[in-house]
N, C-alpha and C positions, 0 to 999 in steps of 0.2 A: 388727313381728314378735313383740313381747311378748305382745299379747292373743292371738295364734294359739297361741303356746307354752303359754300358761296355759290356753287351751281344750282343747288336746291333752291336757295333764296332767289336767284335770278329766275328761275323757271316759275316759281311760285308768285313773282312779283313783290317779293318782300326787301327792305332794305337790308344788306348784308350786315351781320354782326361779326363776321370773321375778318380778320386782317389778312392781307395777302402773305402766304407763306413762301418759304424759299423754293418748294417744288413748283409753285405757280410761277414764280419768277423765272424759274429755270426752264419751264415749257414754253413761256411766252418771249423770252429774250433772245437776242440774236447770239449763236454760239460760236463754235468754232469755225474759222475763215478758212477757205481753201488755201490761200498763202496770206503774207502780210498785207497785201493790198487789194486781195481779192474780195468779191462779195460774200454775203453769208449764203451757206448751203441751204437750198430750198428742197422740199420733198413735194413732187406733183399730187401724191395721194391724199396729203393732208388737207383739212378745211382751210379756207382762206383765212389769214391772219395768226396761224399757228407755225412756229420754226421747227424744223427738223434737229433733233439732236441725237447724233450718232454715238450715244453713250453705250459701249458694250454691256452685256449682262455679266453678272459675277459667274465664272465658269463653274461654281459650285451650286448655283441655282438652276433647276429645270422646272419647266412648265409641264404640269400633268392634268389631265382630265379626270374629274372625279369617277367614282364607281358607277353612281348613277347615270352620268352622262355616257359612259362607255357602254352601260346596259342599254340605254336607248338607242344609241347608235347601231349597236348589234341587233336589236330588235327591228330597227327601221331597215338594215341590209337584209335580213331574213324575210320581212314582209314584201320589200321590193323585189327580192329574187324569186320569192314564190309566185309574186304577182305576173312576173315576166315569164315564168315556167308555165302558169296557167294560160296565158295568153298564146304561147306556143303550143300549148296542149289542144286549145281550139283550133288553131291554124292547122295543127295536124290532122284534126278531124276533117278539114275542108280540104285535104289533099296538098297542103303548102308544106312540103318536105323536101329534104335533099339527100336522103339515104333511105335504103330498105335493109331490113333484116329478115332472112327466110330461115325456117326450120321445119323441115319436112313440107307439109302442105300449108303450112302457117306463113303469114308474111305481114310484116308491120312497117309502116312508114314513120320515120323519126327524123331527128335533127343531129347532124354531126357534132354541133356545139355542146348539146346537151349530153351526148353520150361521152364525148371526150372529157368534159368538165367533171364527171362523176366516176368514170370507169378507165383504170389503167389498161385494161385490155384493149378497149377502142382507141385510147389516146395512142398507143403504140401502133395499132393497126392504121390509123390515118396518118401517122407521121412516117410509116415506112415508104421508101422510096417506090414511086410509080413509073412505068414506062413513059417516055416522053409522049405528050398528046392524049395521055388517058387520064380518066377521072373516075375514082372509085365510087360508085353508087349503090352497091349491094354487097352484103356478106351473107353466106350461107353456113349455118351451123349445122353440125351433125345431130341428128334426132337420136335420142336414146330409145332403146327397145328393152325387151326382157333381158336379152343377153348383154346389153351395154349399159344398163342401169347403174348409175353411181359412179361411172367412168368421168374423170374431170374434163374430158374433151367431148362429152356428148351432153345433150341439153333437151330438157322436157319443154316443149312449147308453152305448156300451161303456165309454167313459173318464169318463162322468158317474157310472157305477156304480163304478168303481175310484176316482173322487175322494171319493165318499160313504164308502167303505170306509176310505180314508186318514184322513178326518176323524175317525172314531170310534178307529181302531186305530194311527193313525200308522205305518203300515207297509204295504207292497204285499201284495197277496194272494198266497197260495202258487202260484196259476196263473201269474202274472207271473215270480215267482222261478225257478220251474222251466223257464222258456222257454229255447230256444237263444240265445246271447249276442247275435247281431243281432235276433231279433225282441223280445228283453227290451228292447234299446236303443231300439228303434222305438217299443214300447208306451210306454216311460217318457218319451220325448220327446213324444209325443202327450197323455200324462197331464199332463206339465209345462204344455203349452199349455193344456189345459182349466183347470189350477189358475189360470193367468194370466187366463183369461177371467173365472173368479170372484173374481180379485183376492184370492188367499188367500196371504198373504206368508210365513206359517210353513210352509205345505205346499210353496210354491215353494222355499224355502231348502233344506228337507229332501230334496226330489226332486233338486234340483241336486247335493247331496252324494252321492245314491244313484246318480244317472247319472255323477258323476265317477268312481265305482268301477268303472263299467262300460265306461270309455273304453280305447282300446289303451294297454297298459302296455309300456315298453321297458327294456332293461338293457343297459349297454355291455359288451362283451366283446371284448378285443384291439382295441380302436380302433372296433369296429363296434357299432352299436346294433341289438340283435335284439328283436324283440316276444315278449314273455312272457304276454301275457293280453290279454283283450278281443276284440272281433269282428275279422276281417279288414280290412285297410285298404281292400279293394274295397267290403265292406260299409259300413264307416264312412264312406267317401265318399259312398255312398248316403244315409246318414243326415244328413250334413251338407248334402247338396244339399236335402233336405226341409226342414230346419231353416231353412236361409238363403232358402229359396224361398216361405216363408209370408207371407201379407199381414201389415202392419203392424197393431198395436193401436192405436186412436185414443186419443192422449194417453198410452200406456203404452209402456214398453221391455220387450221379452221377455227375460228375464235368462239364458235357455238360449243364446241367440245371443252375448251378451256373454261368457258362460263358455266357450263353444266357440272363440271368437276367442281368448281368452287361453291356452287349451290348445293351440290350433294354433300360436300364437307361441312356447310354450315346447318344442314337440315337432316344430317344422318340419323340423329336420335329418333326423329318422326318418321322418317322414311323406312326404317328397318321394321316397323310394325307391319309392313306388308310383305308377304312371302314372295311375292313376284319382284319386288324392288330388292330383296336378298338376294334372289337368285341373279338378277341382273348385276348387281354389284360384284358378286363372286365371279360370274362369267365374263362380263365385259371390262371390269375394271382389275380385280385381283389377279386374273389369269394373265391378263396382257402385261401387268406389272411384272408378274413372275417370268414372262417370257423375255422382257426386257433385261431382267436381272440375270438371266441364263444367258443372254446374248453378251452382255458385259463380261460375265465370268469366262466365257469362251474366248472372246477377244483378248482377255487380259493374260491367258495361258500361253 
């Protein structure tokens, strides 16, 4: 502390009351020589008048940033990243793009860097070898129809557009935010499935959190749990039927299904007050579990 007190006195123009300490002497003295007759080692980056002391740190000592500093750095990274994405979003509107996505009659101009950074699907697409002299500028997605709805290799252009908006802005569009609760939950569930098709983990996690805020909320009052938010349980049962009725993704787990199962377990006492929820649980959950048990029993025989 002596060196800091002396520095404070010097800056304030006060006579120093602290005696030179051993650390001050160590810092300002000439230390190890390159050899017996060589000059003292200097370090070009130190201010004039200071000597470089190549004293190694104790191996057991590590320098760590405070949690507050780490949080500030993370926030800066997020803010900077979003600013860059928003600039690219504005450039996209002006036609400054390097790639196009087409789905049926719909087409969107985008940037490869944005797609590859968030989506494993596009990252692998761009990394695939191309014929010499060719440059991939467009991909065409198969548009789903009534017969192919739900297939993992077919896409609804409405949700592809929402997905692209989310990649650049990391938020849902105002149109989705202003929807009635049931319609908004349906749209978010379908957008979540589209993000899973594109294998975009950050978007999937963000949408899972957004959907969680849209689920029915309950409050216990005089021993009775009353619904205080979210869609009606009748409408929620319809959404659950759709989610659990979708085909499986080859080699992938749809995280929304897992999240809803966890939600159902935590709130089952409140949900079974609805006849529609009871029927959904019986037909979509319990029957499927029974089928899995039968399959396992048959395989073990």
